[in-house]
C-alpha positions as CSV (number, residue, x, y, z in Angstrom):
1,X,0.0,0.0,0.0
2,X,1.5,3.4,-1.0
3,X,2.3,5.9,1.8
4,X,-0.5,8.3,2.6
5,X,0.2,11.9,1.4
6,X,1.1,14.4,4.1
7,X,-2.2,16.3,3.6
8,X,-4.2,13.1,4.3
9,X,-2.4,12.4,7.6
10,X,-5.0,12.7,10.5
11,X,-4.4,14.9,13.5
12,X,-4.2,13.6,17.0
13,X,-7.7,14.8,18.0
14,X,-9.2,13.2,14.9
15,X,-7.9,9.7,15.5
16,X,-8.4,9.8,19.3
17,X,-12.2,10.6,19.1
18,X,-14.0,7.6,20.5
19,X,-10.9,5.6,21.3
20,X,-12.0,5.1,24.9
21,X,-15.2,3.3,24.0
22,X,-14.0,-0.1,25.3
23,X,-12.0,1.3,28.2
24,X,-12.4,-0.3,31.6
25,X,-14.6,1.8,34.0
26,X,-13.2,4.5,36.2
27,X,-12.3,3.7,39.8
28,X,-13.0,6.0,42.7
29,X,-9.9,6.4,44.9
30,X,-11.6,8.9,47.3
31,X,-9.9,9.0,50.7
32,X,-6.8,7.1,49.7
33,X,-3.5,8.7,50.7
34,X,0.1,7.5,50.3
35,X,3.5,8.6,49.1
36,X,5.3,7.1,46.1
37,X,9.1,7.2,46.4
38,X,10.7,7.1,43.0
39,X,14.1,5.5,42.2
40,X,15.8,8.9,41.9
41,X,14.6,9.9,45.4
42,X,11.7,12.1,44.3
43,X,8.5,11.6,46.3
44,X,4.9,12.0,45.1
45,X,2.6,12.6,48.1
46,X,-0.8,11.7,46.8
47,X,-4.1,12.5,48.5
48,X,-7.3,11.6,46.5
49,X,-9.8,14.2,47.5
50,X,-12.8,12.7,45.6
51,X,-13.5,10.7,42.5
52,X,-11.9,13.3,40.2
53,X,-9.5,15.5,42.2
54,X,-6.1,14.6,43.7
55,X,-3.5,16.6,45.6
56,X,0.0,15.8,44.6
57,X,2.8,17.4,46.6
58,X,0.4,20.1,47.6
59,X,-1.0,20.9,44.1
60,X,-4.5,20.0,43.1
61,X,-5.1,18.4,39.7
62,X,-7.7,16.2,38.1
63,X,-7.1,12.5,37.9
64,X,-8.7,9.4,36.4
65,X,-8.1,5.9,37.7
66,X,-8.8,2.4,36.5
67,X,-8.5,-0.9,38.4
68,X,-6.7,-2.9,35.8
69,X,-6.7,-5.8,38.3
70,X,-8.2,-6.0,41.7
71,X,-5.0,-4.8,43.3
72,X,-3.4,-2.8,40.4
73,X,-4.4,0.7,39.6
74,X,-3.6,2.9,36.5
75,X,-3.8,6.5,37.5
76,X,-3.4,9.5,35.2
77,X,-3.0,13.1,36.2
78,X,-3.7,15.3,33.1
79,X,-2.1,18.3,34.6
80,X,-4.2,21.5,34.7
81,X,-1.6,23.1,36.9
82,X,1.1,22.8,34.1
83,X,0.3,23.2,30.4
84,X,1.3,20.3,28.2
85,X,2.2,17.8,30.8
86,X,0.8,14.6,32.3
87,X,1.9,12.2,35.1
88,X,0.8,8.6,35.0
89,X,1.3,6.3,38.0
90,X,0.7,2.6,38.2
91,X,0.7,0.9,41.7
92,X,-0.1,-2.3,43.4
93,X,-1.8,-2.5,46.8
94,X,-0.4,-6.1,47.2
95,X,3.3,-5.7,46.2
96,X,3.5,-2.0,47.0
97,X,5.5,-1.5,43.8
98,X,4.9,1.5,41.6
99,X,6.1,3.1,38.4
100,X,5.6,6.6,37.0
101,X,5.7,8.2,33.6
102,X,5.9,12.0,32.9
103,X,4.9,13.1,29.4
104,X,5.8,16.6,28.3
105,X,5.0,18.4,25.0
106,X,8.2,20.2,23.8
107,X,8.2,23.9,23.1
108,X,8.9,23.4,19.4
109,X,9.5,20.8,16.7
110,X,13.0,19.4,16.4
111,X,13.7,17.4,13.2
112,X,14.0,13.7,13.9
113,X,12.9,13.9,17.5
114,X,9.3,13.3,18.7
115,X,7.6,16.5,20.0
116,X,6.4,14.7,23.1
117,X,9.0,13.3,25.5
118,X,8.6,10.8,28.3
119,X,10.6,10.0,31.5
120,X,10.2,6.8,33.4
121,X,10.8,5.8,37.1
122,X,10.2,2.7,39.2
123,X,9.1,3.3,42.8
124,X,7.4,2.0,45.9
125,X,4.2,3.2,47.6
126,X,5.3,3.1,51.2
127,X,2.1,1.5,52.2
128,X,3.9,-1.7,53.1
129,X,7.1,-3.7,52.4
130,X,7.7,-3.9,48.7
131,X,7.8,-7.5,47.4
132,X,8.3,-9.1,44.0
133,X,10.4,-7.9,41.1
134,X,11.1,-4.2,40.7
135,X,9.4,-2.7,37.6
136,X,11.9,-2.0,34.8
137,X,12.6,-2.2,31.1
138,X,11.6,-5.4,29.4
139,X,12.3,-7.2,26.1
140,X,9.4,-9.6,26.6
141,X,7.2,-8.1,23.8
142,X,9.9,-8.2,21.1
143,X,8.6,-10.2,18.1
144,X,5.0,-10.2,19.3
145,X,2.2,-9.1,17.0
146,X,-1.2,-8.0,18.4
147,X,-4.4,-6.4,17.2
148,X,-6.1,-3.8,19.5
149,X,-9.8,-3.0,19.3
150,X,-10.6,0.3,21.0
151,X,-14.1,0.8,19.6
152,X,-16.3,-0.4,16.7
153,X,-14.4,2.2,14.6
154,X,-10.9,1.7,16.0
155,X,-8.8,-1.3,15.1
156,X,-4.9,-1.2,15.1
157,X,-2.1,-3.7,14.6
158,X,1.1,-3.5,16.6
159,X,4.4,-5.4,15.9
160,X,7.0,-5.0,18.6
161,X,10.3,-4.8,16.7
162,X,12.9,-4.0,19.3
163,X,13.3,-2.5,22.8
164,X,13.2,1.0,21.1
165,X,10.7,0.7,18.2
166,X,7.4,-0.7,17.2
167,X,5.4,-0.7,14.0
168,X,1.7,0.0,13.7
169,X,-1.0,0.2,11.1
170,X,-4.6,1.2,11.3
171,X,-7.0,-1.5,10.0
172,X,-10.2,0.3,10.7
173,X,-10.9,4.0,11.5
174,X,-10.0,7.5,10.2
175,X,-6.3,6.4,9.9
176,X,-7.1,3.3,7.8
177,X,-4.2,2.7,5.5
178,X,-1.8,4.8,7.7
179,X,1.1,3.3,9.6
180,X,4.6,4.0,10.8
181,X,7.6,2.9,12.9
182,X,7.8,5.0,16.1
183,X,9.8,5.1,19.3
184,X,8.5,2.9,22.1
185,X,9.3,1.9,25.6
186,X,8.2,-1.3,27.3
187,X,8.5,-2.0,31.1
188,X,7.3,-5.1,32.9
189,X,5.3,-4.1,36.0
190,X,4.5,-7.7,37.1
191,X,3.6,-11.0,35.6
192,X,1.4,-10.4,32.5
193,X,1.3,-6.6,33.0
194,X,3.4,-4.5,30.7
195,X,3.7,-0.7,30.4
196,X,3.8,0.3,26.8
197,X,4.5,3.8,25.7
198,X,5.0,5.3,22.2
199,X,6.2,8.7,20.9
200,X,5.2,9.6,17.3
201,X,7.4,11.4,14.8
202,X,4.7,12.6,12.4
203,X,2.2,13.8,14.9
204,X,2.9,15.6,18.3
205,X,1.5,12.8,20.4
206,X,2.6,10.2,22.9
207,X,0.7,7.6,24.9
208,X,1.0,5.5,28.1
209,X,-0.7,2.1,28.2
210,X,-0.9,-0.8,30.6
211,X,-1.3,-4.0,28.7
212,X,-2.8,-7.0,30.7
213,X,-1.5,-9.9,28.6
214,X,-2.7,-12.4,31.1
215,X,-6.2,-13.7,31.3
216,X,-8.0,-10.4,30.8
217,X,-6.3,-9.4,27.5
218,X,-7.4,-5.7,28.1
219,X,-5.4,-2.5,27.8
220,X,-5.9,0.9,29.5
221,X,-4.2,4.0,28.3
222,X,-4.0,7.8,27.8
223,X,-2.7,10.2,25.2
224,X,-1.1,13.6,25.4
225,X,-0.6,15.6,22.3
226,X,-1.4,18.7,20.2
227,X,-4.7,19.0,18.3
228,X,-4.9,20.2,14.7
229,X,-5.3,23.8,15.9
230,X,-2.2,23.6,18.2
231,X,-3.9,23.1,21.6
232,X,-2.6,20.5,24.1
233,X,-5.1,17.8,24.8
234,X,-5.4,14.8,27.1
235,X,-7.4,11.7,26.0
236,X,-8.4,8.5,27.7
237,X,-8.2,5.2,25.8
238,X,-8.6,1.5,26.2
239,X,-9.8,-1.7,24.6
240,X,-9.3,-5.4,23.9
241,X,-6.1,-7.2,22.9
242,X,-6.1,-10.0,20.3
243,X,-2.7,-11.8,20.1
244,X,-1.8,-12.9,16.5
245,X,1.4,-14.7,17.3
246,X,5.1,-14.0,17.7
247,X,8.4,-14.7,16.1
248,X,11.8,-15.4,17.6
249,X,14.9,-14.0,15.8
250,X,17.1,-16.9,14.9
251,X,20.5,-15.1,14.7
252,X,21.3,-11.5,15.5
253,X,19.0,-10.1,18.2
254,X,17.3,-6.7,17.8
255,X,18.5,-3.8,20.0
C-alpha cells in the first residue's frame, strides 16, 4: 500500500475521538493517601480528595483511575496546573510496587525527535514492604504481533520490533491505511502486566498504556498531544487485545 500523502495524515484529536469506547470503567480512589518514592529519590505525596481530584505534593489536579486488576491501579493526572504535561502512576496494593511516567510536550518541533518526550521511574508506595520484582525495562514483547480493538471504529495492529521501536498500522478508523515505525518503551510491571509507551514522529502525540496480557487481554491508556489547531489535549483510551502470534529472531538479536 502506498504511503498516505502528508495532507491526508490525520491529527491527534481526529484519530483519538472515541478511542476510549471499550476502556475499563473508572475507579473512585476517594480518601486514599500515600507517598510514592521514585528511584531517583523524588517523592509523590498523593491524596485523593474525591472521584476526580487529587492533591500531589500540595498541588490539586484532576485524575482518572482504572482498576486494571483487583490490586493494580492505573492513575493518570492530566495536569491542569502545568500546560502540556501529564503524570501517570501505576501501583499495586499487594506488592506496593509502583512506576511513574511523565509526558511533556516540547516547546517546538525538532527534526528527527518526537515532539512529546517521556521520562520513566520505578518506585514504591510506602504502604507496606515492597515485594516481588522491581518494575523495569523489558524485552518480553519483542517479536509479538497483536491487534487492538478500542471501539467499533478503531482497530490497530502492533508489531514490537525492538526495545526501542514498534510498527503500527490502522486496520479500521480514520487512519485506515496509515502506519509508521515509532519510538516505544516497554516496562514489565509484574507477571502479565506491561507498560507500553510510544512517541510519534509525524504527529505531536505520545501515549501511556498498561497491557494486561494475562487472562484479561485488556489495555488501559492515555494520550497527550497537540490538536490540529495547536492546543494541548489529554485523551483516555482502552480496549481489547487479540494476540496474533510471535516470532523469535534466529540469529542476531534486535537492539
